[in-house]
TORPA-7334 format. One record per residue (C-alpha): residue in one letter; x, y, z. Coordinates in nm, 2 decimals. Layout:
TORPA-7334
+-----+--------+--------+--------+
: res :      u :      v :      w :
+-----+--------+--------+--------+
:   A :      X :      Y :      Z :
...
+-----+--------+--------+--------+
//
This chain:
TORPA-7334
+-----+--------+--------+--------+
: res :      u :      v :      w :
+-----+--------+--------+--------+
:   M :  13.26 :   9.00 :   8.42 :
:   I :  12.97 :   9.23 :   8.51 :
:   V :  12.90 :   9.45 :   8.81 :
:   N :  12.77 :   9.27 :   9.12 :
:   L :  12.50 :   9.49 :   9.27 :
:   Q :  12.34 :   9.48 :   9.61 :
:   K :  12.06 :   9.72 :   9.72 :
:   W :  11.96 :   9.84 :  10.06 :
:   V :  11.69 :  10.09 :  10.16 :
:   S :  11.77 :  10.23 :  10.50 :
:   L :  11.44 :  10.22 :  10.68 :
:   I :  11.43 :  10.03 :  11.01 :
:   G :  11.14 :   9.95 :  11.24 :
:   D :  10.87 :   9.76 :  11.04 :
:   S :  10.96 :   9.48 :  10.81 :
:   G :  10.64 :   9.53 :  10.61 :
:   F :  10.76 :   9.87 :  10.50 :
:   W :  11.05 :   9.72 :  10.31 :
:   N :  10.79 :   9.60 :  10.06 :
:   T :  10.65 :   9.94 :   9.99 :
:   I :  10.97 :  10.13 :   9.93 :
:   H :  11.21 :   9.97 :   9.68 :
:   T :  11.46 :  10.06 :   9.41 :
:   N :  11.47 :   9.94 :   9.05 :
:   T :  11.84 :   9.95 :   8.97 :
:   Q :  11.99 :   9.87 :   8.63 :
:   V :  12.35 :   9.81 :   8.52 :
:   L :  12.43 :   9.96 :   8.19 :
:   N :  12.75 :   9.93 :   7.98 :
:   I :  12.78 :  10.29 :   7.87 :
:   N :  13.09 :  10.29 :   7.65 :
:   A :  13.36 :  10.08 :   7.49 :
:   T :  13.60 :  10.10 :   7.78 :
:   N :  13.38 :   9.87 :   7.99 :
:   T :  13.28 :  10.14 :   8.25 :
:   Y :  12.93 :  10.11 :   8.38 :
:   S :  12.64 :  10.32 :   8.50 :
:   L :  12.40 :  10.23 :   8.78 :
:   S :  12.06 :  10.39 :   8.77 :
:   G :  11.74 :  10.33 :   8.97 :
:   K :  11.42 :  10.48 :   9.10 :
:   V :  11.28 :  10.49 :   9.46 :
:   V :  10.90 :  10.46 :   9.50 :
:   S :  10.66 :  10.41 :   9.78 :
:   N :  10.31 :  10.28 :   9.70 :
:   N :  10.38 :  10.35 :   9.33 :
:   T :  10.46 :  10.71 :   9.41 :
:   P :  10.82 :  10.84 :   9.36 :
:   I :  11.01 :  10.96 :   9.67 :
:   T :  11.17 :  11.28 :   9.54 :
:   V :  11.37 :  11.40 :   9.85 :
:   G :  11.65 :  11.20 :   9.98 :
:   N :  11.99 :  11.06 :   9.87 :
:   A :  12.14 :  10.76 :   9.71 :
:   F :  12.48 :  10.64 :   9.83 :
:   L :  12.72 :  10.42 :   9.63 :
:   L :  12.95 :  10.20 :   9.84 :
:   K :  13.22 :   9.95 :   9.74 :
:   K :  13.23 :   9.62 :   9.94 :
:   R :  13.56 :   9.54 :  10.09 :
:   G :  13.60 :   9.23 :  10.31 :
:   G :  13.34 :   9.25 :  10.58 :
:   G :  13.28 :   9.63 :  10.54 :
:   F :  13.21 :   9.90 :  10.28 :
:   T :  13.40 :  10.20 :  10.14 :
:   F :  13.20 :  10.51 :  10.05 :
:   L :  13.24 :  10.62 :   9.69 :
:   K :  12.99 :  10.89 :   9.61 :
:   T :  12.64 :  11.02 :   9.67 :
:   T :  12.37 :  11.18 :   9.46 :
:   P :  12.03 :  11.34 :   9.55 :
:   L :  11.71 :  11.18 :   9.42 :
:   D :  11.56 :  11.39 :   9.14 :
:   E :  11.20 :  11.50 :   9.09 :
:   N :  11.11 :  11.15 :   8.96 :
:   G :  11.27 :  10.97 :   9.25 :
:   S :  11.56 :  10.86 :   9.03 :
:   Y :  11.94 :  10.84 :   9.08 :
:   K :  12.23 :  10.75 :   8.86 :
:   F :  12.60 :  10.67 :   8.91 :
:   T :  12.84 :  10.67 :   8.61 :
:   N :  13.20 :  10.57 :   8.52 :
:   L :  13.21 :  10.26 :   8.73 :
:   V :  13.45 :   9.97 :   8.67 :
:   N :  13.40 :   9.60 :   8.75 :
:   D :  13.35 :   9.56 :   9.12 :
:   T :  13.09 :   9.48 :   9.39 :
:   F :  12.88 :   9.78 :   9.49 :
:   V :  12.61 :   9.86 :   9.74 :
:   V :  12.34 :  10.12 :   9.66 :
:   W :  12.21 :  10.26 :   9.98 :
:   V :  11.89 :  10.48 :   9.95 :
:   Q :  11.80 :  10.71 :  10.24 :
:   P :  11.47 :  10.90 :  10.21 :
:   L :  11.45 :  11.20 :  10.43 :
:   L :  11.23 :  11.18 :  10.74 :
:   D :  11.01 :  11.49 :  10.67 :
:   T :  10.92 :  11.38 :  10.32 :
:   L :  10.83 :  11.01 :  10.38 :
:   L :  10.48 :  10.94 :  10.24 :
:   A :  10.20 :  10.89 :  10.49 :
:   I :  10.41 :  10.95 :  10.79 :
:   S :  10.21 :  11.11 :  11.07 :
:   Q :  10.19 :  11.13 :  11.45 :
:   N :   9.99 :  10.81 :  11.45 :
:   T :  10.21 :  10.60 :  11.22 :
:   I :  10.56 :  10.71 :  11.32 :
:   S :  10.61 :  10.39 :  11.52 :
:   K :  10.57 :  10.20 :  11.19 :
:   Y :  10.89 :  10.35 :  11.06 :
:   Y :  11.09 :  10.38 :  11.38 :
:   G :  11.07 :  10.13 :  11.66 :
:   N :  11.12 :  10.18 :  12.03 :
:   T :  11.44 :   9.98 :  12.05 :
:   P :  11.75 :   9.96 :  11.83 :
:   I :  11.71 :   9.69 :  11.56 :
:   L :  12.00 :   9.48 :  11.44 :
:   D :  11.99 :   9.45 :  11.06 :
:   S :  12.23 :   9.23 :  10.87 :
:   A :  12.23 :   9.48 :  10.58 :
:   S :  12.30 :   9.78 :  10.80 :
:   L :  12.62 :   9.97 :  10.77 :
:   I :  12.61 :  10.03 :  11.14 :
:   I :  12.64 :   9.71 :  11.34 :
:   L :  12.42 :   9.73 :  11.65 :
:   N :  12.49 :   9.40 :  11.83 :
:   N :  12.75 :   9.56 :  12.07 :
:   L :  12.56 :   9.89 :  12.10 :
:   S :  12.29 :   9.99 :  12.35 :
:   I :  12.10 :  10.30 :  12.42 :
:   N :  12.04 :  10.38 :  12.79 :
:   N :  11.86 :  10.63 :  13.00 :
:   L :  11.61 :  10.75 :  12.75 :
:   D :  11.40 :  10.89 :  13.03 :
:   F :  11.19 :  11.20 :  13.00 :
:   D :  11.12 :  11.45 :  13.27 :
:   L :  10.78 :  11.60 :  13.18 :
:   S :  10.72 :  11.89 :  13.41 :
:   N :  10.54 :  12.22 :  13.40 :
:   S :  10.81 :  12.48 :  13.35 :
:   N :  10.60 :  12.79 :  13.37 :
:   Q :  10.26 :  12.78 :  13.54 :
:   L :  10.18 :  13.13 :  13.44 :
:   N :  10.16 :  13.07 :  13.07 :
:   G :  10.10 :  12.70 :  13.06 :
:   M :  10.41 :  12.62 :  12.87 :
:   F :  10.60 :  12.30 :  12.92 :
:   S :  10.94 :  12.14 :  12.87 :
:   I :  11.07 :  11.81 :  12.73 :
:   S :  11.40 :  11.69 :  12.87 :
:   G :  11.60 :  11.37 :  12.88 :
:   K :  11.94 :  11.21 :  12.86 :
:   L :  12.07 :  11.00 :  12.58 :
:   S :  12.38 :  10.78 :  12.61 :
:   I :  12.54 :  10.51 :  12.41 :
:   A :  12.72 :  10.23 :  12.60 :
:   N :  12.99 :   9.99 :  12.50 :
:   S :  13.10 :  10.19 :  12.20 :
:   L :  13.37 :  10.44 :  12.10 :
:   Q :  13.28 :  10.44 :  11.74 :
:   Y :  12.93 :  10.59 :  11.71 :
:   S :  12.77 :  10.92 :  11.79 :
:   A :  12.40 :  11.00 :  11.83 :
:   Q :  12.17 :  11.29 :  11.86 :
:   A :  11.82 :  11.34 :  11.98 :
:   S :  11.57 :  11.54 :  11.77 :
:   I :  11.23 :  11.67 :  11.87 :
:   L :  10.95 :  11.72 :  11.61 :
:   L :  10.62 :  11.89 :  11.65 :
:   F :  10.33 :  11.74 :  11.46 :
:   N :  10.06 :  11.99 :  11.36 :
:   A :   9.69 :  11.93 :  11.31 :
:   N :   9.74 :  11.87 :  10.94 :
:   Q :  10.00 :  11.60 :  11.01 :
:   T :  10.29 :  11.81 :  10.89 :
:   E :  10.59 :  11.83 :  11.12 :
:   T :  10.84 :  12.10 :  11.21 :
:   Y :  11.18 :  12.06 :  11.38 :
:   Q :  11.19 :  12.20 :  11.74 :
:   H :  11.53 :  12.10 :  11.87 :
:   T :  11.83 :  11.89 :  11.77 :
:   T :  12.12 :  11.81 :  11.99 :
:   S :  12.48 :  11.79 :  11.88 :
:   A :  12.61 :  11.45 :  11.77 :
:   V :  12.79 :  11.31 :  12.08 :
:   Q :  12.79 :  10.98 :  12.27 :
:   T :  12.62 :  11.12 :  12.58 :
:   K :  12.39 :  11.42 :  12.57 :
:   N :  12.16 :  11.59 :  12.81 :
:   Y :  11.89 :  11.79 :  12.62 :
:   Q :  11.59 :  12.00 :  12.70 :
:   L :  11.34 :  12.20 :  12.50 :
:   S :  11.16 :  12.45 :  12.72 :
:   N :  10.85 :  12.67 :  12.68 :
:   I :  10.67 :  12.45 :  12.43 :
:   G :  10.30 :  12.47 :  12.36 :
:   E :  10.05 :  12.19 :  12.34 :
:   G :  10.07 :  11.94 :  12.06 :
:   D :  10.20 :  11.60 :  11.96 :
:   Y :  10.58 :  11.57 :  11.98 :
:   I :  10.81 :  11.30 :  11.86 :
:   V :  11.15 :  11.26 :  12.02 :
:   Y :  11.37 :  11.04 :  11.80 :
:   V :  11.73 :  10.93 :  11.81 :
:   I :  11.97 :  10.95 :  11.52 :
:   M :  12.29 :  10.74 :  11.51 :
:   D :  12.54 :  10.83 :  11.25 :
:   G :  12.28 :  11.01 :  11.05 :
:   I :  12.02 :  10.73 :  11.05 :
:   P :  11.70 :  10.75 :  11.27 :
:   K :  11.68 :  10.45 :  11.49 :
:   F :  11.39 :  10.47 :  11.73 :
:   S :  11.14 :  10.72 :  11.87 :
:   K :  10.91 :  10.81 :  12.15 :
:   K :  10.58 :  11.00 :  12.13 :
:   I :  10.48 :  11.27 :  12.38 :
:   T :  10.14 :  11.44 :  12.38 :
:   V :  10.10 :  11.78 :  12.55 :
:   I :   9.74 :  11.88 :  12.61 :
:   G :   9.71 :  12.22 :  12.78 :
:   D :   9.78 :  12.16 :  13.15 :
:   L :   9.78 :  11.78 :  13.10 :
:   L :  10.09 :  11.58 :  13.00 :
:   L :  10.06 :  11.23 :  12.86 :
:   N :  10.37 :  11.02 :  12.81 :
:   I :  10.27 :  10.73 :  12.58 :
:   E :  10.40 :  10.47 :  12.34 :
:   L :  10.72 :  10.35 :  12.49 :
:   N :  10.79 :   9.98 :  12.46 :
:   N :  10.41 :   9.92 :  12.42 :
:   T :  10.34 :  10.05 :  12.77 :
:   T :  10.15 :  10.35 :  12.88 :
:   S :  10.23 :  10.58 :  13.17 :
:   I :  10.07 :  10.91 :  13.27 :
:   S :  10.21 :  11.22 :  13.43 :
:   E :   9.96 :  11.49 :  13.49 :
:   F :   9.95 :  11.85 :  13.61 :
:   I :   9.60 :  12.00 :  13.67 :
:   S :   9.57 :  12.38 :  13.69 :
:   S :   9.45 :  12.50 :  14.03 :
:   N :   9.25 :  12.81 :  13.95 :
:   N :   8.88 :  12.88 :  14.01 :
:   N :   8.78 :  12.99 :  13.66 :
:   L :   8.58 :  12.67 :  13.60 :
:   E :   8.31 :  12.48 :  13.79 :
:   V :   8.22 :  12.13 :  13.68 :
:   Y :   7.96 :  11.92 :  13.85 :
:   P :   7.86 :  11.66 :  13.95 :
:   N :   8.20 :  11.49 :  13.96 :
:   P :   8.19 :  11.19 :  13.96 :
:   F :   7.89 :  11.19 :  13.72 :
:   V :   7.66 :  10.93 :  13.56 :
:   S :   7.53 :  11.08 :  13.23 :
:   Y :   7.55 :  11.46 :  13.23 :
:   L :   7.80 :  11.73 :  13.33 :
:   T :   7.73 :  12.10 :  13.39 :
:   L :   8.01 :  12.35 :  13.33 :
:   N :   8.02 :  12.71 :  13.45 :
:   G :   8.29 :  12.95 :  13.34 :
:   N :   8.34 :  13.22 :  13.60 :
:   T :   8.55 :  13.45 :  13.39 :
:   G :   8.41 :  13.40 :  13.04 :
:   T :   8.18 :  13.21 :  12.80 :
:   I :   8.27 :  12.85 :  12.72 :
:   V :   8.30 :  12.79 :  12.34 :
:   R :   8.44 :  12.44 :  12.32 :
:   V :   8.48 :  12.13 :  12.53 :
:   K :   8.70 :  11.83 :  12.44 :
:   V :   8.67 :  11.51 :  12.63 :
:   I :   9.00 :  11.32 :  12.63 :
:   D :   9.06 :  10.96 :  12.75 :
:   I :   9.36 :  10.85 :  12.95 :
:   F :   9.54 :  10.75 :  12.63 :
:   G :   9.53 :  11.11 :  12.49 :
:   R :   9.25 :  11.04 :  12.24 :
:   I :   8.97 :  11.29 :  12.19 :
:   V :   8.65 :  11.09 :  12.24 :
:   K :   8.40 :  11.38 :  12.24 :
:   D :   8.43 :  11.74 :  12.10 :
:   F :   8.15 :  11.99 :  12.17 :
:   T :   8.15 :  12.31 :  11.98 :
:   N :   7.90 :  12.60 :  11.94 :
:   L :   7.76 :  12.52 :  12.29 :
:   V :   7.40 :  12.64 :  12.35 :
:   S :   7.38 :  12.49 :  12.70 :
:   S :   7.62 :  12.45 :  12.99 :
:   R :   7.51 :  12.09 :  13.02 :
:   I :   7.68 :  11.82 :  12.81 :
:   D :   7.56 :  11.46 :  12.75 :
:   L :   7.82 :  11.19 :  12.81 :
:   S :   7.58 :  10.91 :  12.87 :
:   E :   7.72 :  10.70 :  12.58 :
:   M :   8.08 :  10.69 :  12.72 :
:   N :   8.22 :  10.40 :  12.91 :
:   N :   8.29 :  10.44 :  13.28 :
:   G :   8.63 :  10.56 :  13.38 :
:   H :   8.86 :  10.86 :  13.41 :
:   Y :   8.86 :  11.14 :  13.15 :
:   F :   8.99 :  11.49 :  13.11 :
:   L :   8.79 :  11.79 :  12.99 :
:   K :   8.98 :  12.05 :  12.80 :
:   V :   8.76 :  12.37 :  12.82 :
:   E :   8.82 :  12.66 :  12.58 :
:   F :   8.68 :  13.01 :  12.66 :
:   E :   8.58 :  13.29 :  12.42 :
:   H :   8.89 :  13.50 :  12.51 :
:   G :   9.12 :  13.22 :  12.41 :
:   S :   9.23 :  13.07 :  12.74 :
:   T :   9.19 :  12.70 :  12.82 :
:   Q :   9.16 :  12.49 :  13.13 :
:   T :   9.19 :  12.11 :  13.18 :
:   I :   9.01 :  11.92 :  13.46 :
:   K :   8.98 :  11.55 :  13.55 :
:   V :   8.64 :  11.39 :  13.57 :
:   V :   8.51 :  11.04 :  13.66 :
:   K :   8.22 :  10.86 :  13.50 :
:   Q :   8.05 :  10.60 :  13.71 :
+-----+--------+--------+--------+
//
């Protein structure tokens, strides 16, 4: 009788990703007393995943019993020794901040917007729902242009699972830093105040496994709330000072910008989905050409030489 081995990689959200991360596990008879060793390697796109953990579980009836865990080594490998005949599950969990190619633009590939029932999952989701993942995006301090992200996470119809919300900031080089993580409870109000501009990901972890996420982009005085259940909604706050004159507005082809308190050094043109469609640097004229853009609503993020910024809405006709 040999060891019956099942393998599971704990990534949920995009079925295509299951083909790019896999384990190659072997069962070896390591001594004369018929104990066994399980070893394997975790790779993504032929590159080892070197930060994460492998868990060994024993199947019992309709569930599993945890036996031991080991970290992935510098080659993405793991090994469990001194095992006797039984049915085991090897569960591999790469860590979020070391997944290859993960970025602010591809996070939805790894984590969907709704919980997903997976037959191989150790956490059964068919009687579990997540409610009230609503975000109140509001300006928390008009003096320094800082904002807050807040919301409420609750799990219904369950007394067995706990969850927590974590907030990540993606920097320009696509690396991410943790901003805030709630404690693991069934219902949790959370808020992260006085944050700067950037791309934030709020994602929910249930019993240690990320389940779904929501992307929030903060651009200066403008807040865009996007990528929730494939819908787009916009909440905006436009600063009401007189440091900037932009005309004509609406415009047809050209805009003229005058900074009343300093020299303008950069102008970004942002569409209603948060994408930068034009970026003017080293300006030699106060007049910018937007004739190639489609008609519609846009936002200008204007940077001054002393470091301040202002955002204003314009309309192209």
